[in-house]
DOKOL-984113 format. One line per field, with one value per residue (C-alpha): residue number from 1; chain; x, y, z. Coordinates in nm, 2 decimals. Each point is the difference from the previous one (the first is absolute). Layout:
BEGIN
k = c(NUM:...)
c = c(A:...)
x = c(X:...)
y = c(Y:...)
z = c(Z:...)
END
This chain:
BEGIN
k = c(1:2:3:4:5:6:7:8:9:10:11:12:13:14:15:16:17:18:19:20:21:22:23:24:25:26:27:28:29:30:31:32:33:34:35:36:37:38:39:40:41:42:43:44:45:46:47:48:49:50:51:52:53:54:55:56:57:58:59:60:61:62:63:64:65:66:67:68:69:70:71:72:73:74:75:76:77:78:79:80:81:82:83:84:85:86:87:88:89:90:91:92:93:94:95:96:97:98:99:100:101:102:103:104:105:106:107:108:109:110:111:112:113:114:115:116:117:118:119:120:121:122:123:124:125:126:127:128:129:130:131:132:133:134:135:136:137:138:139:140:141:142:143:144:145:146:147:148:149:150:151:152:153:154:155:156:157:158:159:160:161:162:163:164:165:166:167:168:169:170:171:172:173:174:175:176:177:178:179:180:181:182:183:184:185:186:187:188:189:190:191:192:193:194:195:196:197:198:199:200:201:202:203:204:205:206:207:208:209:210:211:212:213:214:215:216:217:218:219:220:221:222:223:224:225:226:227:228:229:230:231:232:233:234:235:236:237:238:239:240:241:242:243:244:245:246:247:248:249:250:251:252:253:254:255:256:257:258:259:260:261:262:263:264:265:266:267:268:269:270:271:272:273:274:275:276:277:278:279:280:281:282:283:284:285:286:287:288:289:290:291:292:293:294:295:296:297:298:299:300:301:302:303:304:305:306:307:308:309:310:311:312:313:314:315:316:317:318:319:320:321:322:323:324:325:326:327:328:329:330:331)
c = c(A:A:A:A:A:A:A:A:A:A:A:A:A:A:A:A:A:A:A:A:A:A:A:A:A:A:A:A:A:A:A:A:A:A:A:A:A:A:A:A:A:A:A:A:A:A:A:A:A:A:A:A:A:A:A:A:A:A:A:A:A:A:A:A:A:A:A:A:A:A:A:A:A:A:A:A:A:A:A:A:A:A:A:A:A:A:A:A:A:A:A:A:A:A:A:A:A:A:A:A:A:A:A:A:A:A:A:A:A:A:A:A:A:A:A:A:A:A:A:A:A:A:A:A:A:A:A:A:A:A:A:A:A:A:A:A:A:A:A:A:A:A:A:A:A:A:A:A:A:A:A:A:A:A:A:A:A:A:A:A:A:A:A:A:A:A:A:A:A:A:A:A:A:A:A:A:A:A:A:A:A:A:A:A:A:A:A:A:A:A:A:A:A:A:A:A:A:A:A:A:A:A:A:A:A:A:A:A:A:A:A:A:A:A:A:A:A:A:A:A:A:A:A:A:A:A:A:A:A:A:A:A:A:A:A:A:A:A:A:A:A:A:A:A:A:A:A:A:A:A:A:A:A:A:A:A:A:A:A:A:A:A:A:A:A:A:A:A:A:A:A:A:A:A:A:A:A:A:A:A:A:A:A:A:A:A:A:A:A:A:A:A:A:A:A:A:A:A:A:A:A:A:A:A:A:A:A:A:A:A:A:A:A:A:A:A:A:A:A:A:A:A:A:A:A:A:A:A:A:A:A)
x = c(-2.40:0.20:0.23:-0.21:-0.29:0.16:0.06:-0.35:-0.17:0.25:0.04:-0.33:-0.23:0.18:-0.02:0.29:0.28:-0.01:-0.36:0.04:0.30:-0.19:-0.30:0.21:0.19:-0.33:-0.11:0.31:-0.08:-0.36:0.11:0.15:-0.34:-0.19:0.23:-0.16:-0.38:0.05:0.21:-0.30:-0.23:0.21:0.02:-0.37:-0.16:0.27:0.34:-0.12:-0.29:0.25:0.22:-0.30:-0.12:0.35:0.04:-0.33:0.10:0.33:-0.17:-0.23:0.30:0.19:-0.31:-0.04:0.38:-0.05:-0.33:0.01:0.04:0.09:0.10:-0.32:0.05:0.36:-0.08:-0.27:0.23:0.28:-0.24:-0.14:0.35:0.10:-0.31:0.05:0.36:-0.13:-0.25:0.26:0.28:0.01:-0.28:0.24:0.24:-0.27:-0.18:0.33:0.09:-0.34:0.01:0.34:-0.13:-0.32:0.22:0.24:0.28:0.04:0.38:-0.02:-0.15:0.32:0.15:-0.31:-0.03:0.37:-0.01:-0.32:0.15:0.32:-0.21:-0.22:0.29:0.18:-0.32:-0.04:0.31:-0.12:-0.35:0.15:0.22:-0.29:-0.23:0.24:0.03:-0.37:-0.07:0.28:-0.13:-0.38:-0.07:-0.13:-0.34:0.15:0.21:-0.30:-0.19:0.28:0.02:-0.38:0.01:0.28:-0.21:-0.30:0.22:0.07:-0.37:-0.05:0.27:-0.14:-0.35:0.16:0.15:-0.15:-0.03:0.14:-0.25:0.02:0.02:0.30:0.19:-0.09:0.16:0.34:0.27:0.10:-0.33:0.10:-0.16:-0.27:-0.04:0.10:0.35:0.05:-0.15:0.25:0.29:-0.12:-0.01:0.36:0.11:-0.18:0.16:0.35:-0.06:-0.13:0.23:0.34:-0.11:-0.20:0.32:0.21:-0.25:0.01:0.38:-0.03:-0.26:0.20:0.33:-0.16:-0.15:0.33:0.17:-0.25:0.00:0.38:0.14:0.13:-0.22:-0.16:-0.33:0.20:0.21:-0.31:-0.18:0.29:0.02:-0.37:0.03:0.30:-0.19:-0.31:0.20:0.20:-0.33:-0.12:0.33:-0.05:-0.34:0.15:0.26:-0.29:-0.15:0.28:0.02:-0.16:-0.30:0.12:-0.13:0.09:0.37:0.06:-0.20:0.21:0.32:-0.11:-0.10:0.33:0.19:-0.19:0.07:0.37:0.01:-0.14:0.25:0.28:-0.14:0.01:0.36:0.11:-0.23:0.16:-0.19:-0.34:-0.15:0.12:-0.18:-0.32:-0.01:0.10:-0.29:-0.24:0.14:-0.04:-0.36:-0.07:0.13:-0.19:-0.35:-0.08:0.16:-0.21:-0.31:0.04:0.08:-0.31:-0.24:0.14:-0.04:-0.35:-0.33:-0.21:-0.24:0.28:0.21:-0.09:0.01:0.35:0.13:-0.18:0.14:0.35:-0.06:-0.13:0.31:0.22:-0.17:0.00:0.37:0.08:-0.20:0.17:0.34:-0.07:-0.11:0.33:0.20:-0.17:0.06:0.36:0.04:-0.15:0.25)
y = c(0.79:0.12:0.27:0.05:0.20:0.33:-0.08:-0.12:0.31:0.25:-0.16:-0.18:0.22:0.33:0.11:0.24:-0.19:0.24:-0.07:-0.37:0.00:0.22:-0.23:-0.32:0.16:0.10:-0.36:-0.11:0.24:-0.11:-0.35:0.14:0.16:-0.33:-0.23:0.05:-0.01:-0.30:-0.17:0.05:-0.14:-0.32:-0.05:0.06:-0.18:-0.26:0.00:-0.22:0.24:0.29:-0.18:-0.07:0.36:0.13:-0.23:0.11:0.36:-0.09:-0.15:0.30:0.23:-0.18:0.00:0.38:0.05:-0.19:0.14:0.35:0.29:0.31:0.15:-0.10:-0.36:0.01:0.15:-0.25:-0.29:0.13:0.01:-0.35:-0.15:0.18:-0.12:-0.35:0.00:0.12:-0.28:-0.26:0.16:-0.16:-0.24:-0.24:-0.02:-0.03:-0.28:-0.19:0.04:-0.11:-0.30:-0.10:0.02:-0.19:-0.28:0.01:0.13:0.35:-0.04:-0.05:0.34:0.20:-0.27:0.00:0.38:0.04:-0.26:0.15:0.35:-0.13:-0.16:0.30:0.24:-0.23:-0.05:0.37:0.03:-0.27:0.16:0.34:-0.14:-0.22:0.31:0.19:-0.30:-0.04:0.37:0.02:-0.31:0.03:0.35:0.17:-0.17:-0.34:0.12:0.14:-0.32:-0.21:0.24:-0.03:-0.38:-0.01:0.21:-0.22:-0.30:0.17:0.03:-0.37:-0.09:0.23:-0.16:-0.35:0.09:-0.10:0.22:-0.19:-0.06:0.26:-0.25:-0.17:0.33:0.14:-0.29:0.08:0.07:0.35:0.18:0.32:0.09:0.26:0.32:0.36:-0.04:-0.30:0.20:0.29:-0.24:-0.16:0.33:0.08:-0.35:0.03:0.34:-0.13:-0.30:0.20:0.30:-0.16:-0.17:0.31:0.21:-0.27:-0.01:0.38:-0.01:-0.28:0.20:0.32:-0.16:-0.20:0.31:0.18:-0.29:-0.03:0.38:0.03:0.19:-0.20:-0.31:-0.16:-0.21:-0.33:0.09:0.12:-0.32:-0.21:0.21:-0.04:-0.38:-0.02:0.20:-0.22:-0.33:0.12:0.06:-0.35:-0.15:0.17:-0.16:-0.34:0.05:0.09:-0.35:-0.16:0.26:-0.06:0.22:0.34:0.33:0.36:-0.05:-0.17:0.28:0.26:-0.18:-0.03:0.37:0.10:-0.20:0.18:0.34:-0.09:-0.10:0.34:0.18:-0.21:0.09:0.37:-0.03:-0.23:0.08:-0.28:-0.25:0.17:-0.26:-0.29:0.17:0.04:-0.38:-0.07:0.21:-0.20:-0.32:0.12:0.11:-0.35:-0.16:0.24:-0.03:-0.36:0.02:0.30:-0.16:-0.30:0.22:0.22:-0.30:-0.14:0.33:0.09:-0.11:-0.22:0.28:0.24:-0.21:0.17:0.34:-0.06:-0.10:0.29:0.25:-0.13:0.02:0.36:0.10:-0.16:0.18:0.33:-0.02:-0.10:0.29:0.25:-0.15:0.03:0.36:0.08:-0.19:0.18:0.34:-0.09:-0.12:0.33:0.20)
z = c(-2.34:0.30:-0.13:-0.32:0.16:-0.08:-0.36:-0.04:0.13:-0.15:-0.35:-0.06:0.20:-0.06:0.37:0.10:0.18:0.29:0.07:-0.03:0.24:0.25:0.00:0.04:0.28:0.17:-0.04:0.19:0.28:0.00:0.09:0.33:0.08:-0.08:0.20:0.34:-0.09:-0.23:0.27:0.24:-0.26:-0.04:0.38:0.04:-0.30:-0.09:-0.16:-0.29:-0.07:0.00:-0.25:-0.23:0.02:-0.07:-0.30:-0.14:0.02:-0.16:-0.30:-0.03:0.02:-0.27:-0.23:0.05:-0.06:-0.33:-0.12:0.15:-0.23:0.20:0.33:0.20:-0.09:0.09:0.33:0.07:-0.10:0.23:0.29:-0.07:-0.02:0.32:0.18:-0.13:0.13:0.34:0.03:-0.07:0.20:0.35:-0.07:-0.18:0.29:0.26:-0.19:-0.05:0.37:0.13:-0.24:0.13:0.36:-0.08:-0.15:0.30:-0.23:0.14:-0.01:-0.38:-0.06:-0.04:-0.23:-0.22:-0.01:-0.09:-0.27:-0.14:-0.01:-0.17:-0.27:-0.04:-0.04:-0.25:-0.20:-0.03:-0.20:-0.24:-0.03:-0.08:-0.27:-0.13:-0.01:-0.21:-0.24:-0.03:-0.06:-0.27:-0.18:0.03:0.13:0.31:-0.02:0.04:0.28:0.19:-0.07:0.15:0.30:0.06:-0.02:0.26:0.23:-0.06:0.09:0.33:0.06:-0.07:0.24:0.27:-0.04:0.04:0.34:0.33:0.31:0.31:0.28:0.27:0.29:-0.16:-0.01:0.34:0.17:-0.14:0.26:-0.12:0.05:0.19:0.33:0.01:0.21:-0.04:0.13:-0.23:-0.29:0.06:0.02:-0.32:-0.18:0.11:-0.11:-0.33:-0.07:0.09:-0.23:-0.30:-0.02:-0.07:-0.32:-0.10:0.03:-0.17:-0.29:-0.03:-0.03:-0.26:-0.21:0.01:-0.09:-0.28:-0.14:0.01:-0.17:-0.28:-0.07:0.01:-0.31:-0.29:0.05:-0.30:0.00:-0.01:0.31:0.19:-0.08:0.12:0.32:0.07:-0.06:0.24:0.27:-0.04:0.01:0.30:0.19:-0.10:0.12:0.33:0.04:-0.09:0.28:0.25:-0.07:0.20:0.28:0.34:0.11:0.13:0.13:0.04:0.06:-0.33:-0.18:0.16:-0.09:-0.37:-0.01:0.16:-0.26:-0.27:0.15:0.04:-0.37:-0.10:0.21:-0.16:-0.35:0.09:0.10:-0.29:-0.30:-0.20:0.22:-0.06:-0.24:0.22:0.29:-0.20:-0.06:0.36:0.13:-0.22:0.14:0.37:-0.08:-0.14:0.32:0.23:-0.15:0.08:0.34:0.09:-0.14:0.23:0.30:-0.07:-0.02:0.32:0.17:-0.12:0.15:-0.23:-0.06:-0.10:-0.24:-0.33:0.16:0.14:-0.34:-0.17:0.24:-0.07:-0.37:0.03:0.19:-0.26:-0.28:0.18:0.08:-0.36:-0.14:0.23:-0.09:-0.37:0.04:0.18:-0.26:-0.28:0.16:0.05:-0.36:-0.14:0.21)
END
């Protein structure tokens, strides 16, 4: 049902499009606010438990989206979905990394994370298309049922996972030193590692928005553009599977390449759509590389929070970039 929420609430529930858009945008911003406390919950009470709670909230949010009738239900559903995303964000990467360490396969984390991200992004394209086909053939009710069952499947998978023993993880060689000076250095290193991709993602979001809202584009061309952008990001993650572990330097290089591409597009507008796809590709490469570097940098009691902070920065930069792009487009 991704991409069909607006049609459902506007056409089937007769809620003004402006209100629906505002509530959905508020839900996206709420994820940023939820990231840090839910990351703390995951580190404190278990990453598996956080995934289970997030999946439960996701199922409840989907049911409320489906069965809700008015603005209060839409608002509650938006908050539940945002909270569910917050509980899962960061906990998934932390659980995967700790599992790799416990199995003496720490070096495989980046490869597994990159492959998983590539499959996830590619599958999203198929799910979006399938959702449209299901709704057209059998109606919105069947679409929402399928969406809810997918979320319930995620809950079953979360319940089947196992939290690695703490002792097995604490013995891993990358555990950072403690102390105030080390903590300050860790914050600086964390910031330097997070910001390049956050800025690159902001550029990708802004240029994608401008490309999709360019004058004279029909629904078919926009669909093809979105598919190309999505597949380019998946291709970037596939490339990251074969790359060695890296750190801040690689992130800065990738962000610099993205900025250079935007400058080139400003100088040669004919290359704009190529640059949009290239930015998606660079983002796809950078995400798994940063995930691996973050987990190697973070203490075992901070793994979910580190990933959650990175996700919050990504969303904040993307939101700001979209606002700037929207203002520029109106002018």
